[in-house]
PAZAPA-4460 file (N, C-alpha, C; in steps of 0.05 Angstrom, whole numbers, plus 32768, in hexadecimal, padded with zeros to 4 digits):
% residues 333
    n_x    n_y    n_z   ca_x   ca_y   ca_z    c_x    c_y    c_z   seq   type   mol
   8189   7F78   7FF7   8178   7F78   8010   8184   7F5E   8021     1      M     A
   8188   7F63   803C   8192   7F4C   804B   817F   7F36   804D     2      P     A
   8187   7F1D   804B   8177   7F06   8050   816D   7F05   806D     3      A     A
   8159   7EF5   8071   814F   7EF5   808F   8163   7EEA   80A1     4      L     A
   8175   7EDA   8096   818A   7ECD   80AA   81A3   7EDE   80A8     5      N     A
   81A3   7EF7   809D   81BA   7F06   809D   81C3   7F12   80B6     6      S     A
   81DB   7F13   80BE   81E4   7F1D   80D9   81DF   7F3E   80DA     7      P     A
   81D9   7F4A   80C1   81D3   7F66   80C2   81B7   7F6C   80C9     8      T     A
   81A6   7F58   80CB   8189   7F5B   80D2   8183   7F4C   80EB     9      A     A
   818E   7F53   8103   8188   7F44   811A   816C   7F45   8122    10      P     A
   8164   7F33   8135   8149   7F30   813C   8141   7F13   8142    11      G     A
   8129   7F10   814D   8120   7EF6   8153   8115   7EE7   8138    12      H     A
   8122   7ED3   8130   811C   7EC5   8117   8109   7EAC   811B    13      L     A
   80F3   7EAB   810F   80E3   7E93   8110   80DF   7E88   80F2    14      L     A
   80E2   7E6E   80EF   80E3   7E62   80D5   80D6   7E48   80D4    15      T     A
   80C6   7E42   80C1   80B7   7E27   80BE   80CC   7E11   80BA    16      T     A
   80E5   7E19   80B2   80FA   7E05   80AD   8104   7DFA   80C7    17      R     A
   80FC   7E04   80DD   8106   7DFB   80F8   80F4   7DE4   8101    18      S     A
   80DF   7DDD   80F2   80CC   7DC7   80FA   80CA   7DB4   80E4    19      V     A
   80C2   7D9B   80E6   80BC   7D89   80D1   80A8   7D94   80BE    20      P     A
   80AC   7D90   80A4   809A   7D9C   808E   807C   7D96   8094    21      A     A
   8076   7D7F   809E   805A   7D79   80A3   804D   7D8D   80B8    22      A     A
   805F   7D99   80C8   8055   7DAA   80DE   8057   7DC7   80D7    23      E     A
   8061   7DCD   80C0   806A   7DE8   80B9   8051   7DFD   80B9    24      S     A
   803A   7DF6   80AE   8023   7E07   80AC   8018   7E0C   80C9    25      L     A
   8015   7DF8   80D8   800D   7DFB   80F4   8020   7E0E   8104    26      E     A
   8038   7E09   8101   804D   7E19   810D   804B   7E37   8104    27      Y     A
   8046   7E3C   80EB   8043   7E57   80E2   802B   7E65   80EC    28      W     A
   8015   7E56   80EE   7FFD   7E62   80F9   8003   7E6C   8116    29      H     A
   8010   7E58   8125   8017   7E60   8142   802B   7E78   8141    30      D     A
   803D   7E78   812F   8052   7E8E   8131   8044   7EA9   812A    31      A     A
   8032   7EAB   8117   8023   7EC3   8110   8011   7ECC   8127    32      V     A
   8003   7EBA   8133   7FF2   7EC0   814A   8004   7ECC   8161    33      L     A
   8019   7EC1   8166   802A   7EC8   817F   8038   7EE3   8179    34      A     A
   8040   7EE9   8161   8051   7F00   815D   8041   7F15   814C    35      N     A
   802A   7F11   8141   801A   7F27   8133   8000   7F28   813F    36      L     A
   7FEB   7F1D   8131   7FD1   7F1A   813B   7FC6   7F00   812F    37      V     A
   7FAF   7EF7   813A   7FA2   7EDE   812E   7F9A   7EE1   8113    38      G     A
   7FA2   7ECF   8102   7F9B   7ED0   80E6   7F99   7EB3   80DB    39      M     A
   7F86   7EAF   80C8   7F84   7E96   80BB   7F94   7E96   80A1    40      D     A
   7FA4   7E81   809C   7FB7   7E80   8087   7FB1   7E67   8075    41      I     A
   7FAA   7E6C   805B   7FA5   7E58   8049   7FBB   7E55   8035    42      R     A
   7FC2   7E3E   802F   7FD8   7E39   801B   7FD0   7E23   8009    43      T     A
   7FDE   7E20   7FF3   7FD8   7E0E   7FDE   7FDE   7DF1   7FE6    44      A     A
   7FF1   7DEE   7FF7   7FFB   7DD3   8003   7FF8   7DD0   801F    45      G     A
   8000   7DBA   8029   7FFF   7DB4   8046   8019   7DBC   8054    46      Q     A
   802E   7DC4   8045   8047   7DCD   8051   804C   7DEB   8049    47      T     A
   805C   7DF9   8058   8060   7E15   8054   807B   7E1E   805A    48      Y     A
   8088   7E2E   8049   80A3   7E38   804D   80A0   7E56   8054    49      D     A
   80A6   7E5E   806B   80A3   7E7A   8074   80B7   7E80   808B    50      A     A
   80BE   7E9A   808C   80D0   7EA4   80A3   80C7   7EBE   80AB    51      A     A
   80CC   7EC5   80C4   80C4   7EDF   80CF   80D8   7EE7   80E3    52      M     A
   80E4   7F00   80DF   80F7   7F0B   80F4   80E7   7F22   8101    53      R     A
   80E7   7F21   811A   80D9   7F36   812C   80EF   7F46   813C    54      N     A
   80EB   7F5E   813F   80F7   7F6F   8152   80E6   7F85   815D    55      Q     A
   80EA   7F8D   8176   80DD   7FA2   8181   80EF   7FBB   8183    56      A     A
   80E6   7FD3   8178   80F5   7FEA   8177   80E5   8001   8181    57      V     A
   80E9   800B   8199   80D7   801F   81A2   80BA   8017   81A4    58      G     A
   80AA   8028   8197   808D   8020   8196   8084   800F   8181    59      D     A
   8098   8007   816E   8095   7FF6   8156   809D   7FDA   815C    60      L     A
   808B   7FC9   8150   8096   7FAB   814C   8099   7FAA   812F    61      R     A
   80AF   7F9F   8127   80B7   7F9D   810A   80BB   7F7F   8104    62      I     A
   80AC   7F77   80F0   80AB   7F5B   80E7   80B2   7F59   80CA    63      S     A
   80C7   7F4B   80C6   80CD   7F45   80A8   80C6   7F28   80A2    64      T     A
   80B3   7F25   808F   80AA   7F0C   8088   80B2   7F06   806A    65      L     A
   80BA   7EEC   8066   80BF   7EE1   804C   80B1   7EC8   804A    66      E     A
   809D   7EC5   8039   808A   7EAD   8039   8083   7EA5   801D    67      C     A
   807A   7E8B   801B   806D   7E81   8004   8054   7E8D   7FFF    68      D     A
   8048   7E8A   7FE7   802D   7E95   7FE1   8019   7E89   7FF6    69      P     A
   8006   7E9B   7FFC   7FF2   7E95   8010   7FDA   7EA9   800E    70      A     A
   7FC5   7EA3   801D   7FAD   7EB6   8022   7FAA   7EB9   803F    71      E     A
   7FAC   7ED1   8048   7FAB   7ED6   8065   7F92   7EE7   806B    72      V     A
   7F82   7EDE   8080   7F69   7EE9   8088   7F68   7EEF   80A3    73      T     A
   7F62   7F08   80AB   7F5D   7F10   80C6   7F3E   7F10   80C9    74      R     A
   7F34   7EFC   80D7   7F17   7EF7   80D7   7F0B   7F02   80F2    75      S     A
   7EF1   7F06   80F1   7EE5   7F0F   810A   7EE8   7EFC   8123    76      P     A
   7EEC   7EE3   811D   7EF2   7ED1   8131   7F0D   7ED6   813F    77      R     A
   7F21   7EDE   812F   7F3A   7EE4   8138   7F3B   7EFE   8148    78      S     A
   7F2B   7F11   813F   7F2A   7F2D   814B   7F1C   7F29   8167    79      I     A
   7F09   7F16   8169   7EFB   7F15   8182   7F0E   7F0D   8199    80      A     A
   7F27   7F04   8192   7F39   7EFC   81A9   7F45   7F15   81B6    81      R     A
   7F41   7F2C   81AC   7F49   7F44   81BA   7F65   7F4E   81B3    82      G     A
   7F71   7F46   819E   7F8D   7F4E   8197   7F8D   7F62   8181    83      D     A
   7F7A   7F76   8180   7F79   7F89   816A   7F80   7FA4   8172    84      G     A
   7F91   7FAA   8183   7F97   7FC6   818B   7FAC   7FD2   8178    85      Q     A
   7FB7   7FC5   8165   7FCB   7FCF   8153   7FC3   7FD4   8138    86      Y     A
   7FD3   7FE5   812B   7FD0   7FE8   810E   7FE8   7FDC   8101    87      V     A
   7FE4   7FD1   80E9   7FFC   7FC6   80DA   8002   7FDA   80C3    88      F     A
   801B   7FDE   80C0   8022   7FED   80A8   8035   7FDA   8097    89      V     A
   802D   7FD3   8080   803B   7FBE   8070   804B   7FCD   8059    90      A     A
   8063   7FC5   8059   8076   7FCE   8043   807D   7FB5   8033    91      L     A
   8071   7FB4   801A   8076   7F9D   8008   8092   7F9E   7FFF    92      Q     A
   80A3   7F8B   8003   80BE   7F8B   7FF9   80C1   7F7D   7FDF    93      S     A
   80B5   7F66   7FDD   80B5   7F58   7FC4   809B   7F4A   7FC1    94      T     A
   8095   7F41   7FA7   807A   7F34   7FA5   8063   7F47   7FA4    95      G     A
   804A   7F3C   7FA3   8032   7F4B   7FA1   8021   7F43   7FB8    96      V     A
   8011   7F56   7FC3   7FFC   7F52   7FD8   7FE2   7F5C   7FCC    97      A     A
   7FCD   7F4D   7FCA   7FB4   7F55   7FC3   7FA4   7F57   7FDD    98      Q     A
   7F9D   7F70   7FE6   7F93   7F73   8001   7F74   7F7E   8001    99      V     A
   7F66   7F7A   8017   7F4B   7F80   8018   7F46   7F88   8036   100      E     A
   7F39   7F9F   803A   7F2F   7FA7   8053   7F1C   7FBE   8050   101      Q     A
   7F08   7FC0   8062   7EF5   7FD3   8062   7EE8   7FDA   8047   102      D     A
   7EE4   7FC6   8037   7ED6   7FC8   801E   7EE7   7FD1   8006   103      G     A
   7F02   7FD3   800D   7F14   7FDA   7FF7   7F26   7FC4   7FF0   104      R     A
   7F2C   7FC1   7FD7   7F40   7FAD   7FCD   7F54   7FBB   7FBE   105      M     A
   7F6E   7FB2   7FC2   7F85   7FC2   7FB6   7F9B   7FAF   7FB2   106      S     A
   7FB0   7FB8   7FA8   7FC7   7FA3   7FA4   7FE2   7FB5   7FAD   107      E     A
   7FF1   7FA7   7FBB   800D   7FB3   7FC4   8021   7FA4   7FB3   108      L     A
   8032   7FB6   7FA6   804A   7FAA   7F98   8062   7FB3   7FA7   109      R     A
   807A   7FAC   7F9D   8093   7FB0   7FAB   8095   7FCD   7FB1   110      A     A
   809C   7FD5   7FC9   809F   7FF3   7FCF   8085   7FFF   7FDA   111      G     A
   806E   7FF2   7FD4   8054   7FFE   7FDE   8051   7FFB   7FFB   112      D     A
   8041   800D   8007   803B   800D   8024   801D   800D   8027   113      I     A
   8013   7FFC   803A   7FF6   7FFD   8040   7FF1   7FFB   805E   114      G     A
   7FDC   8005   8067   7FD2   8006   8082   7FBC   7FF3   8085   115      F     A
   7FBD   7FE3   809D   7FA6   7FCF   80A3   7FA0   7FD2   80C1   116      F     A
   7F86   7FD2   80C6   7F7B   7FD1   80E0   7F7B   7FB3   80EB   117      E     A
   7F80   7FAE   8103   7F7E   7F93   810C   7F64   7F90   811E   118      T     A
   7F53   7FA4   8120   7F38   7FA2   812E   7F22   7F9A   811A   119      V     A
   7F29   7F9A   8100   7F15   7F93   80ED   7F1F   7F7F   80DA   120      R     A
   7F10   7F6E   80CD   7F19   7F57   80BC   7F29   7F65   80A4   121      P     A
   7F3D   7F54   809D   7F4A   7F5A   8083   7F54   7F3F   8077   122      F     A
   7F5B   7F43   805B   7F64   7F2C   804D   7F7A   7F36   803B   123      R     A
   7F90   7F25   803A   7FA6   7F28   8029   7FAC   7F10   801A   124      S     A
   7FAF   7F11   7FFF   7FB6   7EFB   7FEE   7FD2   7F00   7FE3   125      R     A
   7FE4   7EED   7FE5   8000   7EEE   7FDB   8002   7ED9   7FC5   126      Y     A
   7FFF   7EE0   7FAB   8000   7EC9   7F98   801C   7EC0   7F91   127      P     A
   8031   7ECC   7F9C   804C   7EC2   7F97   805D   7EC7   7FAF   128      E     A
   8073   7EB9   7FB0   8084   7EBC   7FC9   808A   7EDA   7FCC   129      R     A
   808A   7EE4   7FE4   808D   7EFF   7FEA   809E   7F06   8003   130      F     A
   80A5   7F1E   8006   80B2   7F29   801D   80A3   7F41   8025   131      R     A
   809F   7F43   803F   808E   7F5A   8048   809B   7F63   8064   132      L     A
   809D   7F80   8066   80A4   7F8C   8080   808B   7F97   808B   133      K     A
   8085   7F8B   80A3   806D   7F93   80B2   8073   7FA4   80CB   134      L     A
   8068   7FBC   80CD   806D   7FCB   80E4   8054   7FCD   80F4   135      F     A
   8056   7FC4   810C   803E   7FC4   811F   8040   7FDA   8133   136      T     A
   802D   7FEB   8136   802E   8001   8149   8012   8005   8155   137      L     A
   8011   800F   816E   7FF8   8016   817C   7FE7   8029   8169   138      P     A
   7FCE   8024   8168   7FBB   8035   8159   7FBD   8051   815F   139      R     A
   7FC1   8059   8179   7FC1   8074   8182   7FD7   8085   8177   140      A     A
   7FED   8078   816F   8005   8086   8165   8000   8092   8149   141      L     A
   7FED   8088   813B   7FE8   8095   8120   7FD9   80AE   8122   142      L     A
   7FCE   80B5   813A   7FBE   80CE   813D   7FA6   80CF   812D   143      G     A
   7F99   80BA   8126   7F80   80B9   8116   7F6A   80AB   8127   144      Q     A
   7F52   80B4   8122   7F3C   80A6   8132   7F31   808F   8121   145      D     A
   7F1E   8080   812D   7F15   8069   811E   7F0A   806C   8103   146      E     A
   7EFB   8082   8100   7EF1   8087   80E5   7F06   808B   80D0   147      G     A
   7F1A   809A   80D7   7F31   80A2   80C7   7F40   8088   80BF   148      D     A
   7F45   8077   80D5   7F55   805F   80CD   7F45   804D   80BB   149      L     A
   7F29   804D   80BD   7F1B   803E   80AA   7F1D   8046   808E   150      R     A
   7F22   8061   808A   7F27   806C   806D   7F43   8066   8066   151      R     A
   7F54   8060   8076   7F70   805E   806E   7F77   8041   8067   152      L     A
   7F6B   802E   806F   7F72   8011   806A   7F70   8009   804F   153      T     A
   7F84   7FF7   8046   7F83   7FEB   802D   7F86   8000   8016   154      A     A
   7F91   8017   801D   7F95   802C   8008   7FB3   802D   8004   155      R     A
   7FBE   8021   7FF0   7FDC   8020   7FEE   7FE8   803B   7FE8   156      P     A
   7FFE   8040   7FF3   800F   8055   7FED   8025   804A   7FD9   157      L     A
   8024   8053   7FBF   8038   8047   7FAE   8054   804D   7FB4   158      P     A
   8067   803B   7FB4   8082   8041   7FBA   8090   8055   7FA7   159      G     A
   8083   8056   7F8D   808D   8069   7F79   8083   8084   7F7B   160      G     A
   806F   808B   7F8E   8065   80A6   7F92   807A   80B6   7FA0   161      S     A
   8074   80D2   7FA1   8088   80E1   7FAE   808A   80DC   7FCB   162      G     A
   8076   80D7   7FDA   8076   80CF   7FF5   8083   80B5   7FF9   163      L     A
   8079   80A1   7FE9   8082   8086   7FEB   80A0   8084   7FE7   164      G     A
   80AB   8093   7FD3   80CB   8093   7FCF   80D9   809B   7FE7   165      R     A
   80CD   80AC   7FF8   80DB   80B5   8011   80D8   80A1   8026   166      M     A
   80C1   8094   8029   80BD   8086   8041   80C4   8068   803D   167      I     A
   80BE   805C   8027   80C4   8041   8023   80E2   8038   8029   168      S     A
   80F5   8047   801C   8111   803D   8023   8117   8043   8040   169      P     A
   810E   8057   804E   8114   8059   8069   8109   8043   807A   170      F     A
   80F0   803A   8075   80E5   8025   8084   80F2   800A   807D   171      L     A
   80F9   8005   8064   8107   7FEE   805C   8123   7FEB   806A   172      E     A
   8131   8001   806C   814A   8003   807A   8148   7FFE   8097   173      R     A
   8133   800C   80A2   812F   8008   80C0   812A   7FEB   80C8   174      L     A
   8119   7FDD   80B6   8113   7FC1   80BE   812D   7FB0   80BA   175      A     A
   813E   7FB7   80A7   8156   7FA7   80A4   816D   7FAD   80B7   176      D     A
   816D   7FC4   80C4   8185   7FCB   80D2   8181   7FD3   80EF   177      T     A
   8166   7FDA   80F8   8162   7FE4   8112   816B   7FD3   8128   178      A     A
   8168   7FB9   8123   8171   7FA6   8139   818F   7FA5   813F   179      G     A
   819E   7FB0   812B   81BB   7FB1   812F   81C4   7FCC   813A   180      G     A
   81B2   7FDF   813E   81B9   7FF9   8149   81BC   7FFA   8167   181      C     A
   81C8   800D   8171   81C7   8010   818F   81AB   8018   8196   182      A     A
   81A2   8011   81AD   8188   8015   81B5   817D   8032   81B2   183      V     A
   818E   8045   81BE   8183   8062   81B9   817F   806A   819D   184      P     A
   8191   8062   818A   818E   806A   816F   8174   805B   8163   185      L     A
   8172   8040   8169   815C   8032   815E   8141   803D   8168   186      A     A
   813F   8044   8180   8129   8052   818A   8123   806B   817D   187      E     A
   8136   807B   8177   8132   8094   816B   812A   8090   814D   188      K     A
   8135   807C   8141   812B   8076   8126   810D   806B   8124   189      L     A
   8107   805D   813A   80EC   8052   813A   80D7   806A   8140   190      A     A
   80E1   807E   814F   80CF   8094   8154   80CB   80A6   8138   191      R     A
   80E1   80A7   812A   80DE   80B5   8111   80CD   80A4   80FE   192      S     A
   80CF   808A   80FF   80BD   807B   80EF   80A0   807D   80F4   193      A     A
   809A   807E   810F   807F   8082   8117   8073   809E   810F   194      V     A
   8085   80B3   810F   807E   80CE   8108   8078   80CD   80EA   195      D     A
   808B   80C1   80DC   8085   80BF   80BE   806C   80B0   80B6   196      L     A
   8066   8098   80C4   804D   808A   80BE   8034   809B   80C4   197      L     A
   8035   80AA   80DC   801F   80BD   80E3   801B   80D2   80CE   198      A     A
   8032   80DD   80C4   8030   80F1   80B0   8026   80E4   8095   199      A     A
   802E   80CB   808F   8024   80BE   8077   8005   80BB   8079   200      T     A
   7FFD   80B1   8091   7FE0   80AB   8093   7FD0   80C7   8091   201      A     A
   7FDA   80DC   809B   7FCD   80F8   8099   7FCC   8100   807D   202      A     A
   7FE3   80FD   806E   7FE2   8104   8051   7FCE   80F2   8042   203      E     A
   7FCD   80D9   8047   7FBA   80C7   8039   7F9E   80D1   803E   204      Q     A
   7F9A   80DC   8054   7F7E   80E5   805C   7F79   8101   8056   205      L     A
   7F8C   810F   804A   7F8B   812C   8043   7F8A   813E   8059   206      G     A
   7F98   8137   806F   7F98   8147   8087   7FB4   8156   8088   207      R     A
   7FB3   816E   8094   7FCE   817F   8096   7FE1   816F   80A7   208      P     A
   7FF7   8167   809B   800C   8159   80A9   8018   8169   80C1   209      V     A
   801C   8182   80BD   802A   8191   80D3   8019   8193   80EE   210      Q     A
   8001   818D   80ED   7FEF   818E   8105   7FF2   8175   8115   211      E     A
   7FFF   8161   810B   8000   8148   811B   8015   8149   8131   212      L     A
   8011   813B   8146   8027   8139   815B   803E   8129   814F   213      P     A
   8057   8135   8154   806D   8128   8148   8072   8130   812B   214      G     A
   8061   8142   8120   8063   8147   8103   807D   8155   80FD   215      A     A
   8087   8164   810F   80A0   8173   810A   80B7   8162   8100   216      H     A
   80BB   814A   8110   80D0   8138   8107   80C9   812B   80EE   217      N     A
   80B2   8124   80E9   80A9   8115   80D1   80AE   8127   80B9   218      A     A
   80A4   813F   80BA   80A8   8152   80A3   80C5   8157   809F   219      V     A
   80D4   815C   80B5   80F1   8163   80B1   8100   814A   80A4   220      L     A
   80FA   8131   80AC   8106   811A   809E   8100   811A   8080   221      L     A
   80E7   811F   8079   80DF   8120   805C   80EC   8137   804D   222      R     A
   80EE   8150   805A   80FB   8164   804C   8119   815E   8048   223      V     A
   8128   8153   805D   8144   814E   8059   8147   8138   8042   224      Q     A
   8135   8124   8042   8139   810F   802D   8135   811E   8011   225      Q     A
   811F   812D   800E   811C   813B   7FF6   8132   814C   7FEF   226      F     A
   813F   815B   8000   8156   816C   7FF9   816D   815B   7FEF   227      V     A
   8172   8144   7FFD   8188   8132   7FF4   8183   8129   7FD8   228      R     A
   816A   8124   7FD0   8164   811B   7FB6   8168   8130   7FA0   229      W     A
   8166   814A   7FA9   8168   8160   7F95   817E   8172   7F99   230      H     A
   8193   8169   7FA6   81AD   817A   7FAB   81B8   8184   7F91   231      L     A
   81B3   8173   7F7C   81C3   817D   7F61   81B3   8194   7F55   232      A     A
   819B   819B   7F5F   818B   81B1   7F52   8193   81CC   7F5E   233      D     A
   819F   81DF   7F50   81A8   81F8   7F5B   818D   8208   7F62   234      P     A
   8177   8201   7F59   815F   8210   7F5E   814F   8204   7F76   235      G     A
   815F   81F6   7F87   8151   81E9   7F9F   814F   8201   7FB5   236      L     A
   813A   820F   7FB4   8135   8226   7FC6   8123   821D   7FDB   237      T     A
   8122   822D   7FF2   810B   8227   8007   80F1   8229   7FFB   238      P     A
   80EA   823A   7FE8   80CF   823A   7FDC   80CA   8221   7FCE   239      A     A
   80DD   8217   7FBE   80DA   81FE   7FB0   80D5   81E6   7FC4   240      V     A
   80E4   81E6   7FD9   80E3   81CF   7FEB   80C7   81D0   7FFB   241      I     A
   80C0   81EA   8003   80A6   81EC   8013   808F   81E4   8000   242      A     A
   8090   81EC   7FE7   8078   81E6   7FD5   8077   81C9   7FD0   243      R     A
   808D   81BA   7FCF   808D   819C   7FCB   8081   818D   7FE2   244      A     A
   8081   819B   7FFA   8077   818D   8011   805D   8199   801B   245      H     A
   8053   81AB   800F   8039   81B7   8016   803A   81C7   8030   246      G     A
   8050   81D4   8035   8053   81E2   804C   805C   8200   8048   247      I     A
   805B   8212   805A   8065   822E   8054   8084   822E   8059   248      S     A
   808D   8241   804A   80AC   8247   804D   80B2   824D   806D   249      V     A
   80A1   825C   8079   80A6   8262   8094   80A7   8249   80A5   250      R     A
   8093   8235   80A0   8094   821B   80AF   80AE   820B   80A9   251      Y     A
   80B5   820B   808E   80CD   81FE   8086   80E4   8208   8096   252      L     A
   80E8   8220   8099   80FF   822A   80A7   80FD   8223   80C5   253      H     A
   80E6   8223   80D0   80E1   821C   80EB   80E9   81FD   80F1   254      R     A
   80E8   81EE   80DC   80EF   81D1   80E0   810E   81D0   80E6   255      L     A
   811E   81E1   80DD   813A   81E1   80E2   8145   81F0   80F9   256      F     A
   8134   81FB   8108   813B   820C   8120   814A   81FB   8134   257      E     A
   8141   81E3   8136   8150   81D1   814A   8167   81C0   8140   258      G     A
   816F   81C5   8128   8185   81B7   811B   819E   81C5   811E   259      E     A
   81A0   81DD   8129   81BA   81EC   812D   81C3   81F9   8115   260      G     A
   81B3   81F8   80FE   81BB   8206   80E5   81A2   820C   80D7   261      R     A
   81A4   821F   80C5   818D   8226   80B6   818A   8212   809E   262      T     A
   8172   8212   8090   816E   8201   807A   8183   8205   8063   263      L     A
   8189   821D   805E   819D   8224   8048   81B9   821A   8050   264      C     A
   81BF   821D   806A   81D9   8213   8074   81D9   81F4   8072   265      Q     A
   81C4   81E6   8078   81C3   81C8   8078   81C6   81BF   805B   266      W     A
   81B7   81CD   804A   81BA   81C5   802C   81D9   81C9   8023   267      I     A
   81E4   81DF   802A   8200   81E2   8023   8212   81CE   802D   268      R     A
   820F   81C6   8048   821E   81B1   8053   821C   8196   8044   269      E     A
   8202   818F   803C   81FE   8177   802E   820C   8176   8012   270      Q     A
   820B   818E   8006   8219   8192   7FEA   8236   818E   7FEF   271      R     A
   8240   819D   8003   825F   819A   8006   8268   817E   800E   272      L     A
   8257   816F   801E   825E   8153   8024   825F   8143   800B   273      E     A
   824C   8146   7FF9   824B   8137   7FDF   8263   813E   7FCE   274      E     A
   8269   8159   7FCD   827F   8161   7FBD   829A   8156   7FC8   275      C     A
   829B   8156   7FE3   82B4   814A   7FEE   82B7   812D   7FE9   276      R     A
   82A2   811E   7FEB   82A2   8104   7FE5   82A9   80FE   7FC6   277      R     A
   829D   8110   7FB3   82A3   810C   7F98   82C0   8110   7F92   278      A     A
   82CB   8126   7F9F   82E8   812D   7F9C   82FA   8114   7FA5   279      L     A
   82F2   8109   7FBB   8304   80F5   7FC6   8303   80DB   7FB7   280      A     A
   82ED   80D6   7FA8   82EB   80BD   7F99   82F0   80C1   7F7A   281      T     A
   82F4   80D9   7F72   82FA   80DE   7F54   8315   80D2   7F4E   282      A     A
   8319   80C6   7F35   8333   80C0   7F2C   8347   80D8   7F2F   283      P     A
   8360   80D3   7F35   8374   80E8   7F3B   8377   80FA   7F24   284      A     A
   8373   80EF   7F0A   837A   8100   7EF3   8360   810C   7EE6   285      D     A
   834A   810A   7EF2   8331   8115   7EE7   8320   8123   7EFA   286      S     A
   832D   8132   7F0D   831D   8141   7F1F   8317   815D   7F12   287      V     A
   82FD   8163   7F12   82F4   817C   7F08   82E3   8188   7F1F   288      S     A
   82EE   819C   7F2B   82DF   81AA   7F41   82C4   81B6   7F36   289      V     A
   82C7   81C2   7F1D   82AE   81CF   7F12   8298   81BA   7F0E   290      G     A
   82A0   81A4   7F02   828D   818E   7EFB   827F   8183   7F16   291      L     A
   8290   817F   7F2A   8285   8175   7F42   8274   8189   7F4F   292      I     A
   827C   81A3   7F4E   8269   81B9   7F59   824F   81B8   7F4D   293      A     A
   824E   81B7   7F30   8232   81B9   7F24   8224   819F   7F29   294      R     A
   8230   8189   7F2D   8223   8171   7F31   8212   8170   7F4C   295      R     A
   821E   8181   7F5D   820F   8182   7F79   8205   819E   7F81   296      W     A
   81FC   81AC   7F6C   81EA   81C3   7F6F   81F9   81DD   7F73   297      G     A
   8214   81DE   7F72   8222   81F7   7F71   8221   8203   7F53   298      F     A
   8221   821C   7F51   821F   8227   7F34   823A   8228   7F26   299      T     A
   824F   8226   7F36   826A   8227   7F29   827E   821C   7F3D   300      S     A
   8297   8217   7F32   82AC   820D   7F42   82B5   8222   7F57   301      G     A
   82B2   823C   7F4F   82BB   8250   7F61   82A7   8254   7F77   302      A     A
   828D   8250   7F73   827B   824F   7F8A   8280   8239   7F9E   303      Q     A
   8285   8222   7F92   828F   8208   7FA1   82A7   8211   7FB3   304      L     A
   82BB   821C   7FA6   82D4   8222   7FB4   82D1   8235   7FCB   305      S     A
   82C1   8249   7FC8   82BB   825B   7FDD   82AD   824D   7FF3   306      R     A
   829A   823E   7FEE   828B   822F   8004   829D   821C   8012   307      A     A
   82AD   820E   8002   82BE   81F8   800C   82D2   8205   801F   308      F     A
   82DF   821A   8016   82F2   8228   8028   82E8   8233   8041   309      R     A
   82CE   823C   8040   82C0   8246   8058   82BB   822F   806B   310      S     A
   82B3   8219   8062   82AD   8203   8073   82C4   81F3   807D   311      A     A
   82D9   81EF   806C   82EF   81DE   8073   830B   81EA   8076   312      Y     A
   830B   8204   806F   8324   8212   8071   8337   820D   805B   313      G     A
   8330   8200   8047   8342   81FB   802F   8332   81FC   8016   314      Q     A
   833F   8200   7FFE   8333   81FD   7FE5   832D   81E0   7FE1   315      S     A
   831A   81D8   7FCD   8316   81BD   7FC7   8330   81B0   7FBD   316      P     A
   8341   81BD   7FAD   835A   81B1   7FA3   836E   81AC   7FBA   317      T     A
   8370   81BE   7FCC   8383   81BB   7FE1   8379   81A6   7FF6   318      D     A
   835E   81A4   7FF9   8352   818E   800C   8359   8173   7FFF   319      W     A
   8355   8173   7FE5   835A   8157   7FD6   8378   814F   7FDA   320      L     A
   8388   8162   7FD6   83A7   815B   7FD7   83AC   8151   7FF4   321      L     A
   83A2   815E   8007   83A5   8156   8024   839B   813A   8028   322      T     A
   8382   8134   801F   8376   811D   8022   8384   8106   8015   323      E     A
   838E   8109   7FFD   839E   80F6   7FEF   83B8   80F0   7FFF   324      R     A
   83C5   8105   8008   83DD   8100   8017   83D7   80F1   8031   325      H     A
   83C1   80F7   803E   83B9   80E8   8058   83B6   80CC   8051   326      R     A
   83A7   80C4   803A   83A0   80A9   8033   83BC   809B   802B   327      R     A
   83CD   80A8   801E   83E6   809B   8014   83F9   8094   802C   328      A     A
   83F8   80A6   8040   840A   80A0   8058   83FC   8091   806E   329      T     A
   83E2   808C   806B   83D4   807E   807F   83CE   808D   8097   330      G     A
   83CF   80A8   8095   83CB   80BA   80AB   83B0   80B9   80B5   331      E     A
   83AB   80B7   80CF   8391   80B7   80DC   8389   80D2   80E3   332      V     A
   836F   80DA   80DB   8366   80F4   80E2   8364   80F8   8100   333      R     A
***
């Protein structure tokens, strides 16, 4: 994971190391108030080592924080200042967060995701140094009313769960790289992230995800990620994929109507790309088309060869010979 001062993670950096140690805690209070919301921060000592990188991407504000142990409280006094129009979605990268809101207490560990309202008090205790990715978005974008949001807070989505395994890596990568993307791409990724977070909120509340505004993109992203993880399974059928996501096969096919290819065509393309990559990186004396085919969900080398020739106009072996010649001669495609 890139460090906060890495050139691969651009954004506005705030760090307590920019001020004298005796002023570090007061500086951090001011930085959190100015860039997040008003919170009280209690620490074991009078000095504090912390850094925060902020970036605005579309409707999202993304903050990456790396801090010493502390207890953070959003008090009624802070809320009265009127800065509670946002929802926090916290992705715990390292360390542990012991969180409390709306009468619930829970714990976030690395990879876990939690929702927090800023219009009501909350408390987070970090017993060890930690890294946190915090996504701040307007409350309305989650598509949930006040009562639903109250049921959602401080209920962790484990990073190891089916949904968590899909969403956590995407959010982690977005926080690390969005600032280095071209603006149109970054904004598109931010919209996808908002759709995914809205879908996550709906699933946590037991709501039908496909009824949400923007749900099409959110479900499509999750389906595509699921397919990539299961490309090696020759039994990856539309029925299996639909069942894993709680949607109908008909709705699943509708998701791909705007992609310029059917679901089955898209799966075949992904498998062919993985096979082509495996062919290109295999040692010259140990290429087995049949083994590579079965590794990526084809039932045999012959099936892969037919699909490969249809897509690229060559057999896998002929393509590999051409590719090796191109590399040996430095030929540019």
